[in-house]
MIZA-352161 format. One record per residue (C-alpha): residue number from 1; x, y, z; residue in three letters. Coordinates in nm, 2 decimals, always signed. Each point is the difference from the previous one (the first is absolute). Layout:
BEGIN
+-----+--------+--------+--------+-----+
:   k :      u :      v :      w :   r :
+-----+--------+--------+--------+-----+
: NUM :      X :      Y :      Z : ala :
...
+-----+--------+--------+--------+-----+
END
This chain:
BEGIN
+-----+--------+--------+--------+-----+
:   k :      u :      v :      w :   r :
+-----+--------+--------+--------+-----+
:   1 :  -5.01 :  +7.99 :  -0.80 : met :
:   2 :  -0.14 :  -0.23 :  +0.27 : phe :
:   3 :  +0.12 :  -0.30 :  -0.20 : ala :
:   4 :  +0.36 :  +0.14 :  -0.01 : arg :
:   5 :  +0.01 :  +0.06 :  +0.37 : arg :
:   6 :  -0.13 :  -0.35 :  +0.07 : leu :
:   7 :  +0.27 :  -0.14 :  -0.23 : phe :
:   8 :  +0.28 :  +0.19 :  +0.18 : val :
:   9 :  -0.13 :  -0.11 :  +0.34 : tyr :
:  10 :  -0.02 :  -0.36 :  -0.11 : phe :
:  11 :  +0.36 :  +0.01 :  -0.13 : ser :
:  12 :  +0.14 :  +0.15 :  +0.32 : leu :
:  13 :  -0.18 :  -0.26 :  +0.21 : ser :
:  14 :  +0.14 :  -0.28 :  -0.21 : leu :
:  15 :  +0.36 :  +0.15 :  +0.04 : leu :
:  16 :  -0.01 :  +0.02 :  +0.38 : phe :
:  17 :  -0.16 :  -0.34 :  +0.03 : ser :
:  18 :  +0.32 :  -0.16 :  -0.13 : gln :
:  19 :  +0.21 :  +0.14 :  +0.29 : val :
:  20 :  -0.01 :  -0.23 :  +0.30 : thr :
:  21 :  -0.02 :  +0.15 :  +0.35 : pro :
:  22 :  +0.34 :  +0.11 :  +0.14 : gly :
:  23 :  +0.15 :  +0.00 :  -0.35 : gln :
:  24 :  +0.12 :  +0.32 :  -0.17 : ser :
:  25 :  -0.13 :  +0.06 :  -0.35 : ala :
:  26 :  +0.32 :  +0.17 :  -0.09 : thr :
:  27 :  +0.33 :  -0.18 :  +0.07 : pro :
:  28 :  +0.25 :  +0.20 :  +0.21 : val :
:  29 :  +0.31 :  +0.06 :  -0.20 : pro :
:  30 :  +0.34 :  -0.09 :  +0.16 : ser :
:  31 :  +0.22 :  +0.30 :  +0.08 : leu :
:  32 :  +0.29 :  +0.05 :  -0.24 : pro :
:  33 :  +0.32 :  -0.15 :  +0.13 : gly :
:  34 :  -0.18 :  -0.21 :  +0.26 : ala :
:  35 :  +0.18 :  -0.33 :  +0.07 : ser :
:  36 :  -0.18 :  -0.33 :  +0.04 : thr :
:  37 :  +0.30 :  -0.20 :  +0.10 : ala :
:  38 :  -0.01 :  -0.20 :  +0.32 : val :
:  39 :  +0.25 :  +0.11 :  +0.27 : ala :
:  40 :  +0.30 :  -0.24 :  +0.04 : ala :
:  41 :  -0.02 :  -0.22 :  +0.32 : pro :
:  42 :  +0.21 :  +0.09 :  +0.30 : thr :
:  43 :  +0.31 :  -0.21 :  +0.02 : pro :
:  44 :  -0.01 :  -0.27 :  +0.26 : ala :
:  45 :  +0.18 :  +0.08 :  +0.33 : gln :
:  46 :  +0.32 :  -0.20 :  +0.06 : pro :
:  47 :  -0.03 :  -0.29 :  +0.25 : gln :
:  48 :  +0.14 :  +0.10 :  +0.34 : ile :
:  49 :  -0.07 :  -0.30 :  +0.22 : thr :
:  50 :  +0.12 :  -0.36 :  -0.06 : phe :
:  51 :  -0.07 :  -0.33 :  +0.18 : asn :
:  52 :  +0.13 :  -0.22 :  -0.28 : ser :
:  53 :  +0.04 :  +0.02 :  -0.37 : val :
:  54 :  -0.05 :  -0.22 :  -0.31 : his :
:  55 :  +0.33 :  -0.12 :  -0.14 : val :
:  56 :  +0.11 :  -0.25 :  -0.27 : glu :
:  57 :  +0.25 :  -0.21 :  +0.19 : gly :
:  58 :  +0.08 :  -0.12 :  +0.35 : pro :
:  59 :  +0.08 :  +0.34 :  +0.15 : tyr :
:  60 :  -0.10 :  +0.10 :  +0.35 : ile :
:  61 :  +0.11 :  +0.27 :  +0.24 : ala :
:  62 :  +0.12 :  -0.09 :  +0.35 : leu :
:  63 :  -0.04 :  +0.30 :  +0.24 : thr :
:  64 :  +0.11 :  +0.04 :  +0.36 : phe :
:  65 :  -0.13 :  +0.26 :  +0.24 : asp :
:  66 :  +0.10 :  +0.19 :  +0.31 : asp :
:  67 :  +0.38 :  -0.04 :  -0.01 : gly :
:  68 :  +0.28 :  +0.02 :  -0.03 : pro :
:  69 :  +0.09 :  -0.21 :  +0.29 : asn :
:  70 :  +0.37 :  +0.00 :  +0.11 : ala :
:  71 :  +0.03 :  -0.38 :  +0.00 : thr :
:  72 :  -0.29 :  -0.15 :  -0.19 : leu :
:  73 :  +0.00 :  +0.21 :  -0.31 : thr :
:  74 :  +0.37 :  -0.09 :  -0.09 : pro :
:  75 :  -0.09 :  -0.37 :  +0.05 : lys :
:  76 :  -0.29 :  +0.05 :  -0.24 : leu :
:  77 :  +0.23 :  +0.17 :  -0.25 : leu :
:  78 :  +0.23 :  -0.30 :  +0.01 : asp :
:  79 :  -0.30 :  -0.23 :  -0.08 : leu :
:  80 :  -0.12 :  +0.22 :  -0.28 : leu :
:  81 :  +0.35 :  +0.01 :  -0.16 : ala :
:  82 :  +0.03 :  -0.38 :  +0.02 : ala :
:  83 :  -0.32 :  -0.04 :  -0.21 : his :
:  84 :  +0.06 :  +0.30 :  -0.23 : his :
:  85 :  -0.33 :  +0.15 :  +0.12 : phe :
:  86 :  -0.06 :  +0.37 :  +0.01 : lys :
:  87 :  -0.23 :  +0.16 :  +0.26 : ala :
:  88 :  -0.15 :  +0.33 :  +0.10 : thr :
:  89 :  +0.05 :  +0.12 :  +0.36 : phe :
:  90 :  -0.27 :  +0.24 :  +0.13 : phe :
:  91 :  +0.20 :  +0.16 :  +0.28 : val :
:  92 :  -0.12 :  +0.18 :  +0.31 : val :
:  93 :  +0.18 :  +0.34 :  +0.00 : gly :
:  94 :  +0.13 :  -0.04 :  +0.36 : gln :
:  95 :  +0.17 :  -0.33 :  -0.08 : asn :
:  96 :  +0.13 :  +0.13 :  -0.33 : ala :
:  97 :  +0.17 :  +0.29 :  +0.18 : ala :
:  98 :  +0.15 :  -0.23 :  +0.25 : asp :
:  99 :  +0.14 :  -0.25 :  -0.26 : his :
: 100 :  +0.08 :  +0.18 :  -0.32 : pro :
: 101 :  +0.28 :  -0.25 :  -0.08 : glu :
: 102 :  -0.26 :  -0.28 :  -0.04 : ile :
: 103 :  -0.20 :  +0.21 :  -0.25 : leu :
: 104 :  +0.32 :  +0.07 :  -0.19 : arg :
: 105 :  +0.09 :  -0.38 :  -0.01 : arg :
: 106 :  -0.36 :  -0.08 :  -0.12 : ala :
: 107 :  +0.02 :  +0.24 :  -0.29 : val :
: 108 :  +0.35 :  -0.12 :  -0.10 : arg :
: 109 :  -0.14 :  -0.35 :  -0.02 : glu :
: 110 :  -0.28 :  +0.11 :  -0.23 : gly :
: 111 :  -0.29 :  +0.04 :  +0.25 : his :
: 112 :  -0.24 :  +0.29 :  +0.02 : glu :
: 113 :  -0.09 :  +0.23 :  +0.29 : ile :
: 114 :  -0.35 :  +0.13 :  +0.06 : gly :
: 115 :  -0.16 :  +0.24 :  +0.25 : asn :
: 116 :  -0.19 :  -0.16 :  +0.29 : his :
: 117 :  -0.04 :  +0.32 :  +0.21 : ser :
: 118 :  +0.21 :  +0.12 :  +0.28 : trp :
: 119 :  -0.17 :  -0.15 :  +0.31 : ser :
: 120 :  -0.25 :  -0.26 :  -0.15 : his :
: 121 :  -0.33 :  +0.18 :  +0.08 : pro :
: 122 :  -0.34 :  -0.05 :  -0.16 : asn :
: 123 :  +0.01 :  +0.26 :  -0.27 : leu :
: 124 :  -0.37 :  -0.01 :  -0.07 : ala :
: 125 :  -0.07 :  +0.14 :  +0.35 : lys :
: 126 :  +0.25 :  +0.29 :  -0.03 : met :
: 127 :  -0.02 :  +0.35 :  -0.14 : ser :
: 128 :  +0.16 :  +0.07 :  -0.34 : asp :
: 129 :  +0.27 :  +0.21 :  +0.17 : glu :
: 130 :  +0.09 :  -0.27 :  +0.25 : ala :
: 131 :  +0.01 :  -0.26 :  -0.29 : val :
: 132 :  +0.22 :  +0.24 :  -0.20 : arg :
: 133 :  +0.24 :  +0.03 :  +0.29 : his :
: 134 :  +0.02 :  -0.38 :  +0.04 : glu :
: 135 :  +0.08 :  -0.06 :  -0.37 : leu :
: 136 :  +0.24 :  +0.29 :  -0.05 : gln :
: 137 :  +0.20 :  -0.09 :  +0.31 : lys :
: 138 :  +0.04 :  -0.36 :  -0.12 : thr :
: 139 :  +0.08 :  +0.11 :  -0.36 : glu :
: 140 :  +0.28 :  +0.23 :  +0.14 : asp :
: 141 :  +0.15 :  -0.29 :  +0.19 : ala :
: 142 :  -0.01 :  -0.22 :  -0.31 : ile :
: 143 :  +0.16 :  +0.27 :  -0.21 : val :
: 144 :  +0.27 :  +0.05 :  +0.26 : ala :
: 145 :  +0.08 :  -0.37 :  +0.00 : ala :
: 146 :  -0.01 :  -0.09 :  -0.37 : ile :
: 147 :  -0.01 :  +0.34 :  -0.18 : gly :
: 148 :  -0.32 :  -0.08 :  -0.18 : lys :
: 149 :  -0.37 :  +0.08 :  +0.06 : arg :
: 150 :  -0.24 :  -0.30 :  +0.04 : pro :
: 151 :  -0.27 :  -0.05 :  -0.26 : ala :
: 152 :  -0.23 :  -0.22 :  +0.20 : leu :
: 153 :  -0.21 :  +0.03 :  +0.32 : leu :
: 154 :  -0.14 :  -0.28 :  +0.20 : arg :
: 155 :  -0.24 :  +0.15 :  +0.26 : pro :
: 156 :  +0.03 :  -0.17 :  +0.34 : pro :
: 157 :  -0.28 :  -0.26 :  +0.04 : tyr :
: 158 :  -0.09 :  +0.07 :  -0.36 : gly :
: 159 :  -0.22 :  +0.28 :  +0.14 : ser :
: 160 :  -0.04 :  +0.31 :  -0.22 : ile :
: 161 :  -0.29 :  +0.20 :  -0.13 : thr :
: 162 :  -0.08 :  +0.07 :  -0.37 : ala :
: 163 :  +0.07 :  +0.37 :  +0.05 : asn :
: 164 :  +0.33 :  -0.07 :  +0.17 : gln :
: 165 :  +0.10 :  -0.22 :  -0.30 : lys :
: 166 :  -0.07 :  +0.28 :  -0.24 : arg :
: 167 :  +0.19 :  +0.28 :  +0.17 : trp :
: 168 :  +0.29 :  -0.22 :  +0.11 : ile :
: 169 :  +0.04 :  -0.11 :  -0.37 : his :
: 170 :  -0.02 :  +0.36 :  -0.11 : asp :
: 171 :  +0.25 :  +0.14 :  +0.26 : glu :
: 172 :  +0.25 :  -0.29 :  +0.04 : phe :
: 173 :  -0.05 :  -0.19 :  -0.33 : gly :
: 174 :  -0.05 :  -0.32 :  +0.20 : tyr :
: 175 :  -0.19 :  -0.30 :  -0.12 : arg :
: 176 :  -0.19 :  -0.18 :  +0.28 : ile :
: 177 :  +0.10 :  -0.36 :  +0.04 : ile :
: 178 :  -0.22 :  -0.24 :  +0.20 : ile :
: 179 :  +0.02 :  -0.38 :  -0.04 : trp :
: 180 :  -0.20 :  -0.31 :  -0.10 : asp :
: 181 :  +0.20 :  -0.26 :  +0.21 : val :
: 182 :  +0.00 :  +0.05 :  +0.38 : asp :
: 183 :  +0.14 :  -0.29 :  +0.21 : pro :
: 184 :  -0.08 :  +0.19 :  +0.32 : leu :
: 185 :  +0.36 :  -0.06 :  +0.11 : asp :
: 186 :  -0.02 :  +0.29 :  +0.25 : trp :
: 187 :  -0.22 :  -0.23 :  +0.21 : lys :
: 188 :  +0.29 :  -0.25 :  +0.01 : arg :
: 189 :  -0.20 :  -0.31 :  -0.09 : pro :
: 190 :  +0.32 :  -0.20 :  -0.06 : gly :
: 191 :  +0.24 :  -0.01 :  -0.29 : pro :
: 192 :  -0.17 :  -0.30 :  -0.17 : ser :
: 193 :  -0.34 :  +0.17 :  +0.01 : val :
: 194 :  +0.15 :  +0.32 :  -0.16 : val :
: 195 :  +0.16 :  -0.20 :  -0.27 : thr :
: 196 :  -0.32 :  -0.20 :  -0.07 : ser :
: 197 :  -0.21 :  +0.31 :  -0.02 : arg :
: 198 :  +0.23 :  +0.17 :  -0.24 : ile :
: 199 :  +0.03 :  -0.30 :  -0.23 : leu :
: 200 :  -0.37 :  -0.06 :  +0.00 : lys :
: 201 :  -0.10 :  +0.36 :  -0.09 : glu :
: 202 :  +0.28 :  +0.12 :  -0.23 : thr :
: 203 :  -0.07 :  +0.03 :  -0.37 : arg :
: 204 :  +0.18 :  +0.16 :  -0.29 : pro :
: 205 :  -0.03 :  +0.38 :  +0.06 : gly :
: 206 :  -0.05 :  -0.03 :  +0.37 : ser :
: 207 :  +0.13 :  +0.25 :  +0.25 : ile :
: 208 :  +0.10 :  -0.20 :  +0.31 : val :
: 209 :  +0.00 :  +0.17 :  +0.34 : leu :
: 210 :  +0.24 :  -0.10 :  +0.29 : ser :
: 211 :  +0.19 :  +0.18 :  +0.27 : his :
: 212 :  +0.38 :  -0.01 :  +0.06 : asp :
: 213 :  -0.02 :  +0.08 :  +0.37 : ile :
: 214 :  -0.13 :  -0.34 :  +0.12 : his :
: 215 :  +0.25 :  -0.28 :  +0.04 : pro :
: 216 :  -0.25 :  -0.28 :  -0.10 : pro :
: 217 :  -0.06 :  +0.19 :  -0.32 : thr :
: 218 :  +0.36 :  -0.01 :  -0.10 : ile :
: 219 :  +0.01 :  -0.37 :  +0.10 : glu :
: 220 :  -0.30 :  -0.06 :  -0.22 : ala :
: 221 :  +0.17 :  +0.15 :  -0.30 : met :
: 222 :  +0.25 :  -0.28 :  -0.03 : val :
: 223 :  -0.27 :  -0.25 :  -0.10 : ala :
: 224 :  -0.21 :  +0.26 :  -0.17 : thr :
: 225 :  +0.27 :  +0.11 :  -0.24 : phe :
: 226 :  +0.10 :  -0.36 :  -0.07 : asn :
: 227 :  -0.36 :  -0.10 :  -0.09 : gln :
: 228 :  -0.08 :  +0.32 :  -0.20 : leu :
: 229 :  +0.32 :  -0.06 :  -0.20 : glu :
: 230 :  -0.10 :  -0.37 :  -0.05 : ala :
: 231 :  -0.34 :  +0.12 :  -0.14 : lys :
: 232 :  +0.18 :  +0.22 :  -0.25 : gly :
: 233 :  -0.08 :  +0.34 :  +0.16 : phe :
: 234 :  +0.23 :  +0.29 :  -0.05 : lys :
: 235 :  -0.02 :  +0.29 :  +0.25 : ser :
: 236 :  +0.06 :  +0.35 :  -0.13 : val :
: 237 :  -0.04 :  +0.34 :  +0.15 : thr :
: 238 :  -0.35 :  +0.15 :  +0.01 : val :
: 239 :  +0.10 :  +0.27 :  -0.25 : thr :
: 240 :  +0.13 :  -0.27 :  -0.24 : asp :
: 241 :  -0.32 :  -0.20 :  +0.05 : leu :
: 242 :  -0.22 :  +0.29 :  -0.08 : leu :
: 243 :  +0.21 :  +0.06 :  -0.32 : ala :
: 244 :  -0.07 :  -0.36 :  -0.10 : leu :
: 245 :  -0.38 :  +0.04 :  +0.04 : ala :
: 246 :  -0.22 :  -0.09 :  -0.30 : lys :
: 247 :  -0.36 :  +0.08 :  -0.06 : pro :
: 248 :  -0.24 :  -0.28 :  +0.09 : leu :
: 249 :  -0.10 :  -0.19 :  -0.32 : pro :
: 250 :  -0.36 :  +0.04 :  -0.10 : pro :
: 251 :  -0.23 :  -0.28 :  +0.10 : lys :
: 252 :  -0.11 :  -0.20 :  -0.31 : pro :
: 253 :  -0.37 :  +0.04 :  -0.08 : ser :
: 254 :  -0.18 :  -0.34 :  -0.01 : pro :
: 255 :  -0.08 :  -0.10 :  -0.36 : ser :
: 256 :  -0.32 :  -0.19 :  -0.08 : pro :
: 257 :  +0.05 :  -0.37 :  -0.06 : arg :
: 258 :  -0.21 :  -0.20 :  -0.23 : ala :
: 259 :  -0.17 :  -0.29 :  +0.16 : ser :
: 260 :  +0.11 :  -0.34 :  -0.12 : thr :
: 261 :  -0.29 :  -0.19 :  +0.17 : thr :
: 262 :  -0.23 :  -0.15 :  -0.26 : pro :
: 263 :  -0.36 :  +0.11 :  +0.01 : ile :
: 264 :  -0.22 :  -0.29 :  +0.10 : pro :
: 265 :  -0.31 :  -0.09 :  -0.18 : ser :
: 266 :  -0.33 :  +0.07 :  +0.19 : pro :
: 267 :  -0.05 :  -0.37 :  +0.05 : ala :
: 268 :  +0.33 :  -0.05 :  +0.18 : ser :
: 269 :  -0.04 :  +0.29 :  +0.25 : val :
: 270 :  -0.03 :  -0.11 :  +0.36 : ser :
: 271 :  +0.00 :  +0.20 :  +0.33 : thr :
: 272 :  +0.34 :  -0.02 :  +0.16 : pro :
: 273 :  +0.03 :  -0.10 :  +0.36 : pro :
: 274 :  +0.04 :  +0.27 :  +0.26 : val :
: 275 :  +0.37 :  +0.03 :  +0.12 : thr :
: 276 :  +0.15 :  +0.19 :  +0.29 : thr :
: 277 :  +0.35 :  +0.15 :  +0.02 : ser :
: 278 :  +0.22 :  -0.03 :  +0.31 : thr :
: 279 :  +0.18 :  +0.31 :  +0.13 : pro :
: 280 :  +0.32 :  +0.05 :  -0.21 : gly :
: 281 :  -0.10 :  -0.26 :  -0.25 : gly :
+-----+--------+--------+--------+-----+
END
């Protein structure tokens, strides 16, 4: 009897010794119908804000803020027509309400009208309700002039918060348009400086900022348009530029290259002289 008890005790000890600490001796069965599939990823949110885009071709978007101006904007429209350039005008609501005929002419000639607020305040420093009032009042003036809602917003000074971008896009459907070329023409540095800055910074896919309320800016556009055209650039509306956008191509990964340098024999190895590299060399 004692021998049987000893055998049972030994067998049980051997069984439990094979289970590691923290491990269950009995596997937990999965529940019937339980799914092990991984949840699908959340779709990426659409892009709201644009400074420039990647395009295949010489396309850019010329944009003009703060107008329309009674005398300067018509002169600019004449220049654009002569070069077959299309532009986007981000209008201040007060000026749009005063000169609806200029907006109508711009649209007839293939240009685009965007919202630039009613009175040009810093939106990032305003309450949501005050911003909503600025944008709605300007949209109403644009619709009254051309019978169509704008699809784009350029915040004055480019100043806008991330939260404002989201709710403005949700409520108004606007895409937020900034820029990547800024000649600082509002400082009136002189027409030649404005032209030089635009030509130096503009690349395919650029969104170029200027203002059609400053006489030197309109004067600068004569040479600017001539030289952009000579470089092969084609100006389209912002909406058309966004439609031309292509994904950035992936960067090629470097592939290992076999060395073609012969391996010297031990007898021919010598210590190379120490060399220094000059900056930029």
